[in-house]
Structure formats: structure tokens, C-alpha cells
C-alpha positions in Angstrom: -34.8 -79.1 -7.6 -36.8 -77.8 -4.7 -37.4 -74.2 -4.0 -35.4 -74.4 -0.8 -32.4 -75.9 -2.7 -32.7 -73.3 -5.4 -32.7 -70.5 -2.8 -29.6 -72.0 -1.1 -27.8 -71.9 -4.4 -28.8 -68.3 -4.9 -27.4 -67.3 -1.5 -24.2 -69.2 -2.2 -23.7 -67.4 -5.5 -24.4 -64.0 -3.8 -21.8 -64.8 -1.1 -19.3 -65.7 -3.8 -20.0 -62.3 -5.5 -19.7 -60.5 -2.2 -16.3 -62.3 -1.6 -15.1 -61.1 -5.0 -16.2 -57.6 -4.2 -14.5 -57.8 -0.8 -11.2 -58.9 -2.4 -11.4 -56.0 -4.8 -12.0 -53.6 -2.0 -9.0 -54.9 -0.1 -6.8 -54.4 -3.2 -8.1 -50.9 -3.6 -7.3 -50.1 0.0 -3.8 -51.6 -0.3 -3.2 -49.6 -3.4 -4.4 -46.3 -1.9 -2.5 -46.6 1.3 0.6 -47.5 -0.6 0.1 -44.4 -2.7 -0.2 -42.2 0.4 3.1 -43.7 1.7 4.8 -43.2 -1.7 2.8 -40.6 -3.7 2.7 -40.7 -7.5 0.9 -38.5 -10.0 -0.8 -41.6 -11.6 -2.3 -42.8 -8.3 -5.8 -41.3 -8.8 -6.2 -42.6 -12.4 -5.1 -46.1 -11.4 -7.5 -46.1 -8.4 -10.4 -45.3 -10.8 -9.9 -48.8 -12.3 -10.8 -50.3 -9.0 -13.7 -47.9 -8.5 -15.3 -48.7 -11.9 -15.1 -52.5 -11.1 -16.6 -52.0 -7.7 -19.5 -49.9 -9.1 -20.3 -52.7 -11.6 -20.2 -55.4 -8.9 -22.3 -53.3 -6.6 -25.0 -52.9 -9.2 -24.9 -56.6 -10.1 -25.2 -57.8 -6.6 -28.0 -55.4 -5.7 -29.9 -56.5 -8.9 -29.5 -60.1 -8.0 -30.8 -59.5 -4.4 -33.9 -57.8 -5.8 -34.5 -60.7 -8.1 -34.2 -63.2 -5.3 -36.5 -61.1 -3.1 -39.1 -60.9 -5.9 -39.0 -64.5 -7.0 -38.3 -66.4 -3.8 -40.2 -64.3 -1.2 -37.8 -65.3 1.6 -38.8 -65.0 5.3 -37.1 -64.3 8.6 -33.3 -65.0 8.6 -33.1 -65.4 4.8 -34.8 -62.0 4.3 -32.4 -60.4 6.8 -29.5 -61.9 5.0 -30.6 -60.4 1.7 -31.3 -57.0 3.1 -27.9 -57.0 4.9 -26.2 -58.1 1.8 -27.5 -55.0 -0.1 -26.3 -52.8 2.8 -22.9 -54.4 2.8 -22.4 -54.0 -0.9 -23.2 -50.3 -0.5 -20.7 -50.2 2.4 -18.0 -51.8 0.2 -18.8 -49.4 -2.7 -18.3 -46.5 -0.2 -15.0 -47.9 0.8 -14.0 -47.9 -2.8 -14.9 -44.2 -3.1 -12.7 -43.5 0.0 -9.8 -45.4 -1.5 -10.1 -43.4 -4.7 -10.1 -40.2 -2.6 -7.0 -41.4 -0.8 -5.3 -41.8 -4.1 -6.4 -38.3 -5.1 -4.6 -36.9 -2.0 -1.5 -38.8 -3.0 -1.6 -37.4 -6.5 -1.9 -33.9 -5.2 1.1 -34.3 -2.9 3.1 -35.9 -5.7 2.4 -32.9 -8.0 3.5 -30.4 -5.3 5.9 -31.2 -2.5 6.5 -34.4 -0.6 5.9 -34.1 3.1 6.3 -36.5 6.0 3.4 -38.7 6.9 2.4 -38.8 10.6 3.7 -41.8 12.4 0.2 -43.1 13.0 -0.6 -43.3 9.2 1.0 -46.7 8.6 -0.5 -48.5 11.6 -3.9 -46.9 11.0 -3.7 -48.1 7.3 -2.9 -51.6 8.4 -5.6 -51.7 11.0 -8.2 -50.4 8.6 -7.3 -53.0 6.0 -7.4 -55.7 8.6 -10.8 -54.6 9.9 -12.3 -54.6 6.5 -10.9 -58.1 5.7 -12.2 -59.5 9.0 -15.6 -57.8 8.6 -16.2 -59.2 5.2 -15.1 -62.7 6.3 -17.4 -62.5 9.4 -20.4 -61.5 7.2 -19.9 -64.3 4.7 -19.3 -66.9 7.3 -21.8 -65.6 9.8 -19.0 -65.5 12.4 -20.1 -63.4 15.4 -16.8 -63.7 17.3 -14.9 -62.3 14.3 -17.4 -59.5 14.0 -16.9 -58.6 17.6 -13.1 -58.4 17.1 -13.8 -55.8 14.4 -16.0 -53.8 16.7 -13.5 -54.0 19.5 -10.8 -52.5 17.2 -12.9 -49.3 16.7 -11.4 -47.6 19.7 -7.9 -48.3 18.5 -8.7 -46.8 15.1 -10.0 -43.7 16.8 -6.9 -43.4 18.9 -4.5 -43.7 16.0 -6.5 -41.1 14.1 -6.3 -38.6 17.0 -2.6 -39.2 17.3 -2.2 -38.5 13.6 -4.2 -35.3 13.8 -2.1 -34.1 16.8 1.2 -34.8 14.9 -0.1 -33.0 11.8 -0.9 -29.9 13.8 2.7 -29.8 15.0 4.0 -30.3 11.4 1.8 -27.5 10.1 3.3 -25.1 12.7 6.8 -26.2 11.8 6.2 -25.9 8.0 3.4 -23.4 7.4 4.4 -23.1 3.7 3.4 -26.8 3.2 0.0 -26.5 4.9 -1.9 -27.5 1.8 0.0 -30.8 1.6 -0.6 -31.5 5.3 -4.3 -30.7 4.9 -4.5 -33.5 2.3 -2.8 -35.8 4.7 -5.3 -34.7 7.4 -8.1 -35.7 4.9 -6.3 -39.0 4.3 -6.4 -39.8 8.0 -10.1 -39.0 8.1 -10.7 -41.4 5.1 -8.8 -44.2 6.9 -10.9 -43.7 10.1 -14.1 -43.7 8.0 -13.0 -47.0 6.3 -12.5 -48.5 9.8 -16.0 -47.2 10.8 -17.5 -48.8 7.7 -15.8 -52.1 8.7 -17.6 -51.9 12.0 -20.9 -51.3 10.2 -20.3 -54.5 8.2 -19.6 -56.3 11.4 -22.9 -55.0 12.9 -24.7 -56.3 9.8 -23.2 -59.7 10.5 -24.9 -59.7 13.9 -28.2 -58.6 12.4 -28.2 -61.1 9.6 -27.1 -64.0 11.8 -29.0 -63.3 15.0 -31.6 -60.6 14.1 -30.0 -58.4 16.8 -29.4 -54.7 16.2 -26.2 -53.6 18.0 -25.5 -50.4 16.2 -24.2 -47.9 18.8 -24.8 -50.6 21.5 -22.0 -53.2 21.1 -22.2 -53.9 24.8 -25.5 -55.8 24.0 -23.7 -58.3 21.8 -23.5 -60.9 24.5 -27.2 -60.6 25.4 -28.3 -63.3 23.0 -26.6 -66.7 22.5 
């Protein structure tokens, strides 16, 4: 088996591990957003199961990347892919942390008093999950067009977050005795927006790993290179 062939197998295995981690992250987001919509006192403990699995995968993928870097000494595009893979696994682990925190908000609300979610919560939850799914898919496949879709959705995620904040301010004025519960929902919206932002970061890594082009904060430059 040639060194090139062996390296290709290593990369394929890393992508499979990344896909597994991505699937787990999506399940964690789905669970957490469902918990916000229908709070339960068990939500946080159940979310920790996802977090523990994500931590283990994060460490395993990072260790494997370090081994490949040390043993294969990749150059150019292959090196970019490995570096980006480590960044993406960290991004996914961070999303797992945010999902657990979302579940923590749900547990608090369930233990106190149920309050109405802002209308923007559900569409923002769905958009954030979709952005993460497409970002992971774009990175694994090296699909620039799909990565651009994720970046283009950033503005919509910001708009939904602002709509949710505005509605929460009104709800707090109407029910000041429930302000603690509404503050937890405010935090939940912030987490969802952050998840969407991390999806954009993963999409940016797709461009870097595939093209060697840095587009962070400069998405308008995406079309500058073929």
C-alpha cells in the first residue's frame, strides 16, 4: 500500500468519524430545542448523555489528526483539511455545550412556571438545525455551494433572534412576576443564534479546506476564486 493510498484511507476514516459526530450534534440540538418547546425537569440530565459522547468523539478525532500530521507530514490542501477538521470538531463540541445549556434552561422553566415561547423560537430552532446539518455536509463533501447557502442564512438567523428578543421584552412587561423564566428563554434564543453562527464558521472552514481561501467576515469574496 503506498503512502498516498494510506493517507487517503486516513482521511476517509476521519470524515466518517466527523459525520458520526455531526449526526450526534444534530440529535443533541433536536433534543434541546424540543425541550425548550416542551420543558421537562429531566432535560438537562438527558442532554449530558449527548455531551459526554461528543467530548469523547472530539478527543478521538483530534488525537487521530495529530497522529496523521506527525506520521504522514501532509502538505498544502491535505494539511489544510486536517487543520480545519480539528477546528470543526471543536465547533461541534461547542454546539454540544450550547445544546446542553438549552436543556438546562428548559429544566429551570419546568421546575418553576411554564411561560410562552416567543413566536420566533421555533423557526429559529429549525433554521439553526438546518444550518448545522448543511454546514457539516458541505465540509465533508467539500461543497462550496452548500457552504454559501449556510453563510447566506446568517442574516435570517439574526433577524429571528432580534424578533424573539423584542417579543420577550413585551412579555416581561406584561408578566414581570415571571421575568426569571423569560430571562432563561432570552438566553435560549442567544444559544440558538450562537449555534447558527458556529454553523457559519464550519461553512467558512469548508471554503478554507477546499480552496485555501479565508472568507471569515468577508463572505462577499467567496466568488473571487473559481
